[in-house]
ZAMARGU-4260 file (C-alpha; in steps of 0.2 Angstrom, whole numbers, plus 5000, padded with zeros to 4 digits):
<rodrens>
0) 5689/5159/5710 | 5708/5152/5711 | 5714/5140/5726 | 5728/5151/5726 | 5718/5168/5728
5) 5722/5180/5743 | 5714/5177/5762 | 5701/5188/5767 | 5703/5197/5783 | 5688/5203/5792
10) 5697/5218/5800 | 5700/5231/5789 | 5686/5243/5781 | 5693/5250/5761 | 5685/5268/5760
15) 5690/5275/5742 | 5684/5293/5734 | 5683/5294/5714 | 5676/5304/5701 | 5665/5293/5689
20) 5676/5298/5674 | 5694/5295/5682 | 5705/5287/5669 | 5713/5280/5683 | 5703/5272/5693
25) 5704/5254/5684 | 5721/5253/5690 | 5720/5255/5708 | 5703/5244/5706 | 5714/5231/5701
30) 5728/5235/5713 | 5717/5233/5728 | 5709/5215/5718 | 5729/5211/5720 | 5730/5213/5737
35) 5741/5197/5745 | 5728/5203/5764 | 5713/5210/5756 | 5702/5222/5766 | 5686/5212/5770
40) 5674/5227/5764 | 5678/5242/5752 | 5667/5256/5752 | 5668/5268/5735 | 5662/5285/5737
45) 5657/5296/5719 | 5653/5314/5723 | 5639/5316/5713 | 5632/5300/5713 | 5636/5296/5694
50) 5641/5277/5697 | 5638/5269/5682 | 5658/5268/5676 | 5660/5264/5692 | 5649/5250/5693
55) 5658/5242/5676 | 5675/5246/5681 | 5674/5236/5697 | 5666/5223/5689 | 5681/5221/5676
60) 5693/5223/5690 | 5689/5220/5707 | 5674/5209/5707 | 5681/5196/5718 | 5681/5211/5734
65) 5665/5215/5743 | 5660/5231/5735 | 5648/5245/5741 | 5647/5261/5731 | 5640/5275/5739
70) 5638/5295/5734 | 5641/5310/5741 | 5639/5328/5737 | 5644/5332/5723 | 5652/5349/5727
75) 5662/5339/5745 | 5679/5349/5746 | 5689/5335/5753 | 5691/5320/5758 | 5689/5322/5774
80) 5671/5332/5768 | 5667/5315/5756 | 5667/5302/5770 | 5657/5309/5783 | 5644/5297/5786
85) 5653/5281/5776 | 5663/5277/5789 | 5650/5260/5798 | 5653/5246/5805 | 5665/5240/5817
90) 5680/5235/5807 | 5694/5240/5819 | 5704/5247/5807 | 5701/5259/5790 | 5711/5259/5775
95) 5710/5277/5768 | 5712/5277/5748 | 5714/5289/5734 | 5708/5286/5716 | 5725/5291/5710
100) 5735/5280/5722 | 5739/5260/5717 | 5743/5251/5732 | 5757/5238/5729 | 5751/5221/5732
105) 5760/5219/5746 | 5754/5234/5754 | 5738/5231/5766 | 5748/5215/5773 | 5764/5225/5778
110) 5755/5238/5786 | 5743/5231/5796 | 5756/5218/5800 | 5766/5233/5808 | 5747/5242/5817
115) 5744/5226/5824 | 5765/5222/5832 | 5759/5241/5845 | 5743/5243/5854 | 5750/5263/5854
120) 5749/5263/5834 | 5736/5273/5828 | 5740/5278/5809 | 5752/5268/5796 | 5758/5277/5781
125) 5767/5270/5764 | 5781/5272/5754 | 5776/5282/5741 | 5783/5280/5721 | 5782/5287/5703
130) 5764/5281/5696 | 5774/5278/5678 | 5791/5273/5686 | 5791/5263/5702 | 5808/5268/5705
135) 5804/5284/5707 | 5804/5288/5726 | 5791/5305/5731 | 5789/5302/5751 | 5793/5290/5764
140) 5781/5300/5781 | 5782/5319/5784 | 5795/5326/5791 | 5791/5345/5797 | 5797/5357/5810
145) 5782/5365/5822 | 5776/5377/5809 | 5773/5364/5797 | 5787/5367/5785 | 5792/5352/5777
150) 5810/5346/5777 | 5815/5344/5757 | 5825/5327/5759 | 5819/5319/5745 | 5826/5329/5726
155) 5818/5327/5712 | 5820/5312/5703 | 5829/5303/5717 | 5828/5287/5714 | 5821/5273/5729
160) 5836/5262/5737 | 5829/5258/5753 | 5837/5273/5760 | 5824/5276/5770 | 5818/5257/5774
165) 5825/5261/5791 | 5810/5274/5795 | 5796/5267/5808 | 5791/5283/5820 | 5787/5300/5809
170) 5777/5315/5814 | 5765/5312/5800 | 5760/5302/5788 | 5750/5307/5771 | 5730/5302/5770
175) 5735/5291/5753 | 5732/5273/5760 | 5734/5278/5776 | 5730/5263/5788 | 5720/5268/5805
180) 5716/5261/5821 | 5695/5264/5820 | 5698/5269/5840 | 5710/5280/5840 | 5705/5288/5824
185) 5686/5290/5835 | 5695/5295/5849 | 5704/5312/5840 | 5690/5317/5832 | 5694/5308/5814
190) 5700/5322/5798 | 5697/5339/5799 | 5685/5345/5787 | 5694/5363/5785 | 5711/5351/5776
195) 5710/5343/5761 | 5719/5337/5751 | 5734/5344/5759 | 5739/5346/5775 | 5726/5335/5781
200) 5739/5319/5785 | 5750/5329/5796 | 5739/5337/5807 | 5729/5322/5811 | 5744/5311/5814
205) 5749/5326/5825 | 5732/5324/5834 | 5736/5304/5835 | 5753/5308/5846 | 5745/5320/5856
210) 5732/5310/5861 | 5744/5296/5867 | 5746/5287/5849 | 5760/5283/5839 | 5761/5286/5820
215) 5773/5273/5807 | 5778/5272/5793 | 5781/5257/5783 | 5794/5256/5769 | 5789/5238/5763
220) 5772/5245/5761 | 5772/5252/5741 | 5762/5264/5734 | 5760/5272/5715 | 5755/5290/5718
225) 5751/5301/5703 | 5749/5316/5714 | 5733/5322/5703 | 5731/5336/5718 | 5748/5345/5712
230) 5741/5346/5695 | 5756/5347/5680 | 5761/5362/5688 | 5765/5362/5707 | 5766/5380/5707
235) 5746/5381/5702 | 5742/5372/5721 | 5754/5380/5730 | 5741/5391/5737 | 5730/5378/5745
240) 5747/5371/5752 | 5753/5387/5759 | 5734/5391/5765 | 5736/5372/5773 | 5753/5376/5782
245) 5747/5391/5789 | 5733/5383/5796 | 5744/5369/5804 | 5756/5381/5810 | 5745/5391/5820
250) 5735/5376/5828 | 5754/5369/5831 | 5759/5385/5838 | 5762/5389/5859 | 5745/5397/5867
255) 5756/5415/5868 | 5762/5415/5851 | 5747/5411/5842 | 5740/5425/5839 | 5755/5436/5835
260) 5759/5421/5820 | 5742/5427/5815 | 5745/5443/5813 | 5763/5441/5806 | 5756/5428/5793
265) 5741/5441/5787 | 5752/5455/5786 | 5765/5448/5777 | 5758/5439/5762 | 5756/5454/5753
270) 5777/5458/5756 | 5781/5437/5751 | 5766/5440/5738 | 5778/5454/5730 | 5795/5445/5732
275) 5785/5430/5721 | 5783/5442/5709 | 5799/5449/5711 | 5805/5430/5705 | 5791/5429/5690
280) 5780/5418/5701 | 5766/5425/5697 | 5756/5408/5701 | 5766/5408/5718 | 5761/5428/5722
285) 5742/5423/5720 | 5746/5408/5731 | 5753/5418/5746 | 5739/5429/5746 | 5727/5414/5746
290) 5734/5408/5759 | 5731/5424/5768 | 5715/5423/5763 | 5711/5408/5769 | 5719/5407/5785
295) 5706/5425/5787 | 5691/5415/5783 | 5697/5399/5793 | 5700/5409/5809 | 5686/5401/5821
300) 5690/5385/5814 | 5707/5388/5820 | 5701/5391/5838 | 5691/5378/5839 | 5706/5365/5832
305) 5716/5371/5846 | 5702/5369/5858 | 5702/5351/5854 | 5719/5347/5854 | 5719/5355/5871
310) 5703/5343/5877 | 5712/5328/5870 | 5730/5330/5877 | 5737/5317/5886 | 5755/5318/5882
315) 5769/5335/5884 | 5775/5343/5872 | 5795/5336/5873 | 5783/5320/5863 | 5781/5328/5849
320) 5797/5340/5849 | 5806/5324/5848 | 5799/5320/5830 | 5798/5339/5824 | 5812/5344/5813
325) 5821/5363/5815 | 5823/5376/5803 | 5840/5373/5800 | 5837/5356/5795 | 5825/5365/5781
330) 5838/5376/5775 | 5852/5361/5777 | 5841/5349/5764 | 5836/5365/5754 | 5854/5368/5751
335) 5858/5350/5746 | 5846/5351/5734 | 5852/5366/5726 | 5870/5359/5724 | 5864/5345/5718
340) 5854/5356/5704 | 5869/5366/5700 | 5879/5351/5699 | 5869/5344/5688 | 5867/5357/5675
345) 5882/5360/5676 | 5889/5343/5669 | 5873/5343/5658 | 5881/5360/5648 | 5896/5359/5653
350) 5907/5363/5635 | 5920/5358/5626 | 5936/5367/5632 | 5939/5377/5615 | 5922/5385/5617
355) 5926/5391/5635 | 5938/5398/5631 | 5930/5408/5614 | 5917/5413/5628 | 5928/5421/5638
360) 5936/5432/5626 | 5920/5436/5618 | 5915/5441/5636 | 5932/5450/5641 | 5929/5459/5623
365) 5910/5464/5627 | 5917/5472/5644 | 5931/5482/5636 | 5920/5488/5621 | 5904/5494/5633
370) 5917/5503/5646 | 5922/5512/5630 | 5910/5516/5622 | 5902/5522/5641 | 5916/5531/5644
375) 5918/5540/5627 | 5899/5547/5626 | 5904/5551/5645 | 5918/5564/5640 | 5911/5569/5625
380) 5893/5574/5634 | 5909/5583/5646 | 5915/5590/5634 | 5900/5598/5624 | 5893/5605/5638
385) 5910/5611/5647 | 5905/5629/5647 | 5887/5623/5658 | 5894/5612/5669 | 5899/5628/5681
390) 5882/5636/5681 | 5871/5625/5693 | 5855/5624/5689 | 5850/5629/5671 | 5834/5637/5659
395) 5832/5641/5640 | 5824/5633/5627 | 5810/5621/5636 | 5820/5620/5650 | 5814/5630/5665
400) 5820/5632/5683 | 5810/5626/5697 | 5810/5624/5716 | 5799/5610/5718 | 5804/5599/5730
405) 5797/5577/5735 | 5785/5583/5743 | 5776/5595/5732 | 5777/5583/5717 | 5771/5569/5727
410) 5756/5581/5731 | 5755/5585/5713 | 5750/5566/5709 | 5735/5563/5721 | 5728/5582/5713
415) 5723/5584/5694 | 5725/5603/5695 | 5741/5614/5688 | 5746/5629/5703 | 5751/5641/5686
420) 5743/5660/5685 | 5726/5658/5690 | 5725/5638/5690 | 5722/5627/5675 | 5710/5610/5677
425) 5725/5599/5673 | 5738/5589/5679 | 5756/5593/5682 | 5765/5581/5669 | 5767/5564/5675
430) 5785/5565/5667 | 5790/5576/5680 | 5782/5568/5696 | 5789/5552/5688 | 5806/5561/5694
435) 5803/5562/5712 | 5817/5550/5718 | 5829/5562/5707 | 5822/5577/5715 | 5825/5566/5733
440) 5845/5565/5727 | 5845/5585/5723 | 5833/5594/5731 | 5821/5603/5716 | 5818/5598/5701
445) 5825/5612/5691 | 5843/5605/5697 | 5836/5586/5691 | 5831/5588/5675 | 5848/5597/5672
450) 5855/5584/5677 | 5846/5572/5665 | 5854/5582/5652 | 5873/5579/5658 | 5869/5561/5660
455) 5859/5558/5645 | 5873/5555/5634 | 5882/5541/5639 | 5864/5533/5645 | 5860/5532/5628
460) 5877/5524/5625 | 5873/5510/5639 | 5855/5508/5632 | 5860/5504/5613 | 5874/5493/5618
465) 5861/5484/5629 | 5848/5482/5613 | 5861/5481/5600 | 5864/5461/5607 | 5847/5456/5602
470) 5851/5459/5587 | 5869/5454/5585 | 5884/5446/5595 | 5897/5455/5589 | 5903/5466/5602
475) 5909/5480/5590 | 5895/5480/5580 | 5888/5486/5597 | 5900/5497/5602 | 5898/5507/5586
480) 5877/5505/5587 | 5881/5513/5607 | 5891/5528/5599 | 5878/5529/5585 | 5864/5531/5596
485) 5874/5541/5610 | 5880/5557/5595 | 5863/5554/5587 | 5854/5573/5580 | 5840/5571/5588
490) 5846/5568/5604 | 5861/5582/5602 | 5847/5596/5598 | 5836/5589/5613 | 5854/5594/5625
495) 5854/5610/5616 | 5838/5616/5618 | 5834/5610/5633 | 5823/5595/5630 | 5822/5585/5644
500) 5807/5573/5640 | 5813/5572/5621 | 5831/5566/5627 | 5823/5552/5640 | 5811/5546/5624
505) 5826/5544/5616 | 5837/5537/5628 | 5824/5522/5630 | 5819/5519/5613 | 5834/5505/5611
510) 5828/5498/5628 | 5808/5498/5623 | 5813/5488/5606 | 5824/5476/5613 | 5813/5470/5627
515) 5800/5470/5617 | 5808/5458/5604 | 5816/5447/5618 | 5798/5445/5626 | 5792/5439/5609
520) 5805/5429/5606 | 5810/5419/5623 | 5791/5423/5631 | 5801/5430/5646 | 5790/5440/5657
525) 5806/5450/5664 | 5809/5458/5645 | 5790/5460/5645 | 5788/5470/5661 | 5804/5481/5656
530) 5796/5483/5639 | 5780/5492/5649 | 5789/5502/5661 | 5801/5508/5646 | 5784/5513/5635
535) 5776/5521/5651 | 5791/5533/5655 | 5790/5535/5637 | 5771/5538/5636 | 5774/5553/5649
540) 5788/5560/5639 | 5780/5560/5621 | 5761/5554/5623 | 5763/5547/5605 | 5770/5533/5613
545) 5754/5526/5618 | 5747/5520/5601 | 5764/5515/5597 | 5764/5505/5613 | 5748/5499/5609
550) 5752/5494/5590 | 5765/5483/5597 | 5753/5475/5612 | 5746/5468/5595 | 5761/5463/5584
555) 5768/5453/5601 | 5751/5445/5605 | 5751/5442/5584 | 5769/5434/5585 | 5767/5423/5603
560) 5763/5406/5602 | 5759/5405/5620 | 5754/5416/5635 | 5747/5429/5623 | 5737/5437/5637
565) 5750/5442/5645 | 5755/5454/5631 | 5738/5464/5635 | 5750/5469/5654 | 5763/5482/5641
570) 5752/5496/5638 | 5745/5497/5654 | 5757/5509/5663 | 5757/5520/5648 | 5740/5522/5652
575) 5740/5523/5669 | 5751/5537/5669 | 5744/5545/5654 | 5724/5543/5662 | 5723/5560/5670
580) 5731/5570/5655 | 5719/5561/5643 | 5705/5565/5656 | 5710/5583/5656 | 5712/5585/5637
585) 5696/5576/5633 | 5688/5589/5641 | 5695/5603/5630 | 5693/5608/5611 | 5710/5605/5607
590) 5714/5588/5616 | 5720/5579/5601 | 5735/5588/5599 | 5739/5579/5616 | 5748/5566/5608
595) 5761/5580/5597 | 5766/5589/5615 | 5780/5586/5624 | 5782/5592/5645 | 5793/5609/5646
600) 5791/5624/5641 | 5784/5626/5621 | 5801/5633/5609 | 5796/5640/5590 | 5812/5632/5580
605) 5807/5621/5566 | 5819/5613/5552 | 5817/5613/5535 | 5812/5601/5526 | 5829/5598/5521
610) 5837/5599/5537 | 5825/5586/5543 | 5835/5572/5532 | 5850/5577/5541 | 5840/5572/5557
615) 5839/5586/5568 | 5824/5596/5575 | 5834/5612/5574 | 5841/5612/5558 | 5839/5627/5547
620) 5848/5620/5532 | 5843/5626/5512 | 5853/5624/5498 | 5862/5641/5499 | 5868/5634/5515
625) 5881/5623/5508 | 5891/5636/5499 | 5888/5647/5514 | 5886/5636/5529 | 5899/5636/5544
630) 5912/5619/5546 | 5899/5611/5559 | 5884/5614/5548 | 5894/5604/5534 | 5900/5591/5545
635) 5882/5588/5551 | 5875/5585/5533 | 5891/5574/5527 | 5888/5564/5544 | 5870/5560/5539
640) 5875/5559/5521 | 5887/5544/5526 | 5874/5535/5537 | 5858/5536/5522 | 5873/5530/5508
645) 5877/5514/5522 | 5858/5510/5525 | 5854/5511/5505 | 5869/5500/5504 | 5862/5488/5516
650) 5849/5485/5507 | 5858/5473/5496 | 5861/5462/5511 | 5852/5444/5509 | 5858/5441/5529
655) 5844/5449/5540 | 5837/5456/5526 | 5816/5455/5535 | 5824/5468/5549 | 5835/5479/5537
660) 5817/5481/5527 | 5807/5485/5544 | 5821/5496/5548 | 5816/5509/5532 | 5799/5505/5537
665) 5805/5515/5556 | 5813/5528/5544 | 5797/5532/5533 | 5786/5533/5549 | 5798/5545/5559
670) 5801/5557/5544 | 5780/5556/5542 | 5776/5558/5560 | 5791/5575/5560 | 5784/5583/5545
675) 5766/5583/5553 | 5772/5589/5568 | 5779/5605/5558 | 5762/5611/5556 | 5753/5604/5570
680) 5752/5619/5584 | 5753/5613/5603 | 5755/5628/5614 | 5760/5649/5611 | 5773/5658/5617
685) 5774/5677/5617 | 5787/5692/5608 | 5783/5707/5617 | 5765/5707/5619 | 5762/5698/5604
690) 5757/5680/5606 | 5759/5667/5592 | 5756/5648/5589 | 5769/5635/5592 | 5771/5618/5581
695) 5777/5603/5591 | 5794/5596/5592 | 5801/5585/5579 | 5813/5577/5586 | 5801/5564/5593
700) 5799/5558/5576 | 5814/5560/5571 | 5821/5549/5584 | 5812/5535/5579 | 5819/5541/5560
705) 5836/5540/5569 | 5831/5522/5576 | 5826/5517/5559 | 5843/5518/5555 | 5849/5511/5570
710) 5843/5495/5564 | 5847/5493/5546 | 5864/5496/5551 | 5867/5484/5566 | 5858/5471/5554
715) 5867/5475/5542 | 5885/5475/5551 | 5878/5457/5561 | 5888/5442/5554 | 5897/5453/5539
720) 5914/5447/5544 | 5907/5428/5542 | 5899/5431/5525 | 5913/5439/5517 | 5925/5426/5524
725) 5917/5415/5512 | 5921/5425/5497 | 5938/5428/5487 | 5945/5446/5492 | 5938/5460/5481
730) 5928/5471/5478 | 5913/5468/5491 | 5928/5466/5505 | 5932/5487/5499 | 5915/5491/5500
735) 5913/5483/5516 | 5928/5492/5523 | 5924/5510/5517 | 5909/5509/5525 | 5914/5503/5540
740) 5924/5516/5540 | 5911/5530/5537 | 5901/5522/5550 | 5914/5523/5565 | 5917/5542/5557
745) 5899/5549/5555 | 5895/5547/5574 | 5913/5556/5577 | 5909/5570/5566 | 5890/5572/5571
750) 5897/5575/5589 | 5910/5587/5583 | 5897/5597/5573 | 5888/5599/5590 | 5903/5601/5604
755) 5911/5614/5594 | 5900/5628/5593 | 5897/5625/5610 | 5916/5626/5614 | 5917/5643/5606
760) 5904/5648/5616 | 5890/5650/5602 | 5875/5641/5611 | 5866/5652/5620 | 5849/5644/5622
765) 5858/5636/5640 | 5862/5648/5655 | 5861/5650/5674 | 5845/5652/5681 | 5844/5669/5688
770) 5837/5676/5702 | 5819/5685/5696 | 5811/5691/5711 | 5815/5701/5726 | 5817/5690/5742
775) 5803/5702/5749 | 5792/5694/5734 | 5800/5675/5736 | 5795/5676/5758 | 5775/5679/5752
780) 5774/5664/5739 | 5782/5651/5753 | 5772/5661/5770 | 5754/5653/5773 | 5743/5664/5762
785) 5755/5657/5745 | 5753/5674/5738 | 5756/5677/5719 | 5768/5690/5709 | 5764/5703/5695
790) 5777/5705/5683 | 5773/5720/5671 | 5784/5721/5656 | 5784/5737/5646 | 5785/5737/5628
795) 5783/5751/5614 | 5764/5742/5610 | 5760/5739/5629 | 5762/5728/5644 | 5766/5709/5646
800) 5760/5704/5663 | 5765/5686/5670 | 5759/5679/5685 | 5770/5670/5695 | 5768/5658/5710
805) 5788/5654/5710 | 5804/5662/5705 | 5798/5664/5686 | 5786/5653/5676 | 5794/5637/5682
810) 5795/5621/5673 | 5781/5610/5681 | 5770/5624/5676 | 5772/5621/5655 | 5760/5607/5657
815) 5754/5599/5641 | 5736/5601/5644 | 5742/5622/5649 | 5752/5623/5633 | 5735/5616/5625
820) 5720/5628/5635 | 5731/5642/5631 | 5732/5637/5613 | 5711/5635/5614 | 5713/5654/5623
825) 5722/5661/5607 | 5710/5652/5595 | 5693/5658/5606 | 5701/5675/5605 | 5703/5676/5587
830) 5686/5672/5585 | 5682/5685/5598 | 5672/5673/5609 | 5684/5671/5623 | 5676/5666/5638
835) 5693/5665/5651 | 5686/5675/5667 | 5699/5674/5678 | 5712/5683/5661 | 5698/5696/5657
840) 5699/5700/5677 | 5717/5701/5677 | 5718/5712/5660 | 5705/5723/5665 | 5714/5728/5682
845) 5731/5732/5672 | 5724/5742/5661 | 5713/5751/5674 | 5732/5753/5682 | 5733/5775/5683
850) 5714/5776/5683 | 5706/5765/5695 | 5703/5767/5713 | 5702/5748/5713 | 5716/5742/5705
855) 5725/5736/5719 | 5708/5728/5726 | 5707/5720/5708 | 5723/5711/5711 | 5721/5705/5726
860) 5708/5695/5720 | 5722/5686/5709 | 5731/5682/5727 | 5742/5696/5722 | 5755/5703/5735
865) 5767/5711/5725 | 5769/5719/5706 | 5787/5718/5699 | 5794/5730/5684 | 5808/5720/5675
870) 5824/5731/5676 | 5830/5739/5658 | 5837/5726/5643 | 5838/5723/5627 | 5820/5721/5626
875) 5813/5734/5640 | 5817/5751/5635 | 5822/5764/5650 | 5806/5776/5644 | 5797/5764/5645
880) 5799/5756/5661 | 5798/5776/5669 | 5780/5776/5662 | 5772/5763/5672 | 5786/5763/5686
885) 5776/5781/5689 | 5760/5775/5685 | 5761/5763/5700 | 5766/5774/5710 | 5749/5785/5709
890) 5740/5766/5712 | 5731/5769/5730 | 5733/5751/5739 | 5751/5747/5731 | 5764/5753/5743
895) 5783/5756/5735 | 5795/5743/5742 | 5813/5751/5731 | 5820/5745/5715 | 5836/5730/5714
900) 5845/5720/5701 | 5827/5712/5700 | 5816/5728/5694 | 5807/5740/5704 | 5793/5734/5713
905) 5778/5737/5726 | 5768/5728/5739 | 5749/5726/5737 | 5740/5736/5753 | 5723/5734/5752
910) 5708/5723/5759 | 5692/5721/5756 | 5680/5730/5767 | 5683/5747/5778 | 5701/5752/5777
915) 5713/5757/5790 | 5713/5741/5797 | 5736/5738/5799 | 5744/5725/5788 | 5738/5710/5796
920) 5722/5714/5786 | 5729/5721/5770 | 5741/5704/5769 | 5722/5694/5770 | 5717/5701/5755
925) 5730/5695/5745 | 5731/5675/5752 | 5724/5663/5740 | 5712/5655/5752 | 5701/5670/5763
930) 5686/5670/5773 | 5674/5687/5769 | 5660/5691/5778 | 5652/5712/5777 | 5668/5720/5790
935) 5681/5711/5786 | 5693/5700/5777 | 5702/5681/5787 | 5717/5673/5780 | 5716/5655/5780
940) 5733/5646/5779 | 5733/5633/5765 | 5747/5625/5754 | 5751/5625/5736 | 5737/5612/5731
945) 5724/5607/5746 | 5726/5611/5763 | 5717/5614/5778 | 5714/5626/5791 | 5704/5629/5808
950) 5695/5646/5809 | 5684/5656/5821 | 5663/5658/5822 | 5658/5673/5813 | 5643/5686/5815
955) 5633/5680/5801 | 5635/5670/5785 | 5653/5672/5776 | 5660/5667/5761 | 5676/5657/5759
960) 5685/5661/5744 | 5700/5653/5733 | 5711/5662/5723 | 5710/5647/5709 | 5697/5648/5694
965) 5681/5642/5697 | 5679/5623/5692 | 5667/5608/5697 | 5680/5597/5706 | 5685/5611/5720
970) 5676/5606/5736 | 5677/5613/5753 | 5674/5604/5768 | 5671/5611/5787 | 5673/5600/5800
975) 5668/5586/5788 | 5653/5593/5780 | 5654/5600/5760 | 5650/5617/5760 | 5637/5623/5744
980) 5648/5632/5732 | 5642/5649/5726 | 5646/5662/5712 | 5660/5673/5715 | 5665/5682/5699
985) 5681/5669/5690 | 5685/5664/5708 | 5682/5646/5716 | 5669/5652/5732 | 5657/5642/5743
990) 5646/5646/5756 | 5652/5646/5773 | 5642/5648/5788 | 5645/5660/5806 | 5651/5644/5815
995) 5669/5640/5816 | 5676/5624/5814 | 5692/5613/5804 | 5690/5619/5784 | 5698/5611/5773
1000) 5700/5612/5751 | 5702/5600/5740 | 5702/5597/5721 | 5696/5581/5714 | 5696/5570/5732
1005) 5693/5556/5724 | 5696/5555/5706 | 5714/5563/5710 | 5716/5547/5724 | 5709/5534/5712
1010) 5721/5539/5698 | 5737/5542/5708 | 5733/5526/5717 | 5733/5515/5698 | 5747/5525/5692
1015) 5756/5519/5709 | 5750/5501/5709 | 5755/5499/5689 | 5772/5506/5693 | 5776/5496/5706
1020) 5770/5480/5696 | 5781/5485/5682 | 5795/5487/5690 | 5791/5472/5700 | 5790/5461/5683
1025) 5806/5471/5676 | 5818/5466/5690 | 5827/5453/5679 | 5830/5440/5693 | 5824/5421/5688
1030) 5814/5407/5698 | 5824/5392/5699 | 5822/5377/5688 | 5819/5359/5691 | 5834/5348/5683
1035) 5825/5334/5671 | 5832/5320/5664
</rodrens>
């Protein structure tokens, strides 16, 4: 040993906890051996007991020190647990050492000198600096509020310039190289085993102050700290740090506030977690939930800790209050840190004045172009639909009126049963349920759907303008792209035929595309969230989106360099949104057709093969149309020809050649899908009494094809001016100018071909929704009985019967699953093996009109309270009408009411049991839910889907009958006990005991709630992730 070796002092015990494979241990041991004042004894605690490497390093770097190597439990969770039982001896001072912290040579000497300067000093902390750069300042004591919120007084990358060297007494110090007076340490109870590696130093420091001791920091004692426990990204340890903060906050809270704070921290963990998700801080979101769980798991420990603090208290609260910071201090420090970051970013990214001027011009031009595209599309939408603006709620084509409000839609989301006719075991289409916020604003689903038709065109323009920004920076190209997409034939046809779902799909397609591209390019969580949300809504509008979304997921995972797993989230909203429809489709024989279906009434309109080339799903164009067609037909053909011609010319461009070819793949795929849709039936329509198949709407495939052309043209125009500027003036410039003029004129031509006939009154598909049932029928439908209306429309060759639960067939009733059920029944009837007992029973009851004495009772089984014969029209002759009216007048139990502008109607007045018991009993025979026994029929109030009511006791066993198709998903309960199911023709029925009580009826109580919960959770997460907020970025050198 050198004669100049540091002297030993026999009053300091060093305790170091380290792993055997710690790569920093060599430097730590060397720094301890180099101390000007060495500890008298150094205990090295190794979790697990594997000490070979530690012994070698001690021999190599700290042979001069008296070292004892001990083992502790391999799974010791923190420093306090690891050193338990290792603090033996009588040294008056204990020096806590971490295996990622190397003290400078003067550290222990400076600490001990300060500690010995006052008998009241119990703990001495150090100045912590960077492991790799000793000028990086990390910590000089702990400044915190009573709730343990630390004051961020030291900014990122702040250099040590002695700015905190005057500091001494502080609220707390960290356990890194903490020097402790043994007497004080033992008096207050040592480290809290619930904490560590975060919050333990602050908690011990507060107890020392409460016990009448002082805690100080010695700025001359410097420690190089690697901060391993923070992790490579500090966000990974946020949960443990937040949990330690809440734990310390409860220990320090006043007695009357502690329980309230405990409840507050637990309740607000979820909102705070959601707020973290909004700012794309997924690690912090998990940390908020972990902190709440940590607090809940250590409830008893907190109670014991508070009790222990009270038992050792020797000073008043004012001592701690004088050392605690205030929330204002925290806000001020954070404000200063944000200001410093902003200034650093501004200085680092400050462009030259010329670039700033160019950026200002570009932003101004972009704002003008987006405003022009929106206003132009809005004006075109209003002009083209001008005759319909004053008609209110519209009907026609795929659009039907609907009086449902938000309450009914929310109930339908929880119950996968369609309340249409005698009921279907299929859900209401999720697409309509997603319109609930709009329904809140417009009061009914029909009004919301009508409103979407009016705003679809300007919304499509804005979506396309935004999406084009992913492919080009030219505001002018984006303007043309917006108008081209807003006036695309698939959207124009969807608006003309009331295809709200198809119009919505068309609007969202550019957003889904652009967001997916942005998510892959920049690995943006917000972009991926927006893509998942868009695909989720699009899937409810057209289920074929689900396999498309899965394909995009594979594309994204294969093309991403990192964070590939996050792409697995992309199809989740689409899958959960379609889950009820997929489950219902899997039960039927025609379920595969779901992927060709759309929400809304089926319409029998298909384009010709030549018409598909114009991208219009309603174009009935053939060769003769060019000679005999009207001006608007020729205009639409010319517009499509221009787009195709310019898209072909784009193939000769070298810039963006790969994207242009990808666009042609989209065109081919879309046309192919549209061609398949022309031959795939997805529903039925009735003409008179003839029911026939209806093929799928081709507009989805044609929208995809139109989007392929959109991608081609945007990429073809991107950088065109730059490329032409490198060539001498000639044919290239002339061709480009002609193509630009044609592309600008083509959307206007397409819009004119659509708006012209509408202004001339030739568009007769859509019109106002007229009153179709009498007021008395509407009253019966809205009553507690939830009765129905039977509409009998006479034709020369028979009767067409329709069972209405509202003012006609409503929009929510035209579900995709119901269309597939009707198609399956049509196919079954063609094979002669129909098994629809409800439909057969209704047909039999109608066939008995004029000859059967029990027709009214049979109608009552279907909850029919009113029978309506429509007035004379183009399809209803007066002769056929008089014949059915005369027959209905002779039916026992049908009470003629009157004749009005909506037709002639009767009330059903009959009961299952003895006759002559009055109108109340007669009404019970037509209620949706009723109790039947041998002597009476009793009505039970029930909702549209599920409901509950109290029933009185009877004289014996009874039967509870629901006028819905029997299905295993229906359940009934009496005072919480499930009732046994009994067979009752086609209806759903249960055995009911003589006792009374509260009876409730519900469909799929568990599956419905689970699916609704999953859909709501997926929707909320998708919205939160899609919100384009960014987390604050740190400024680095």
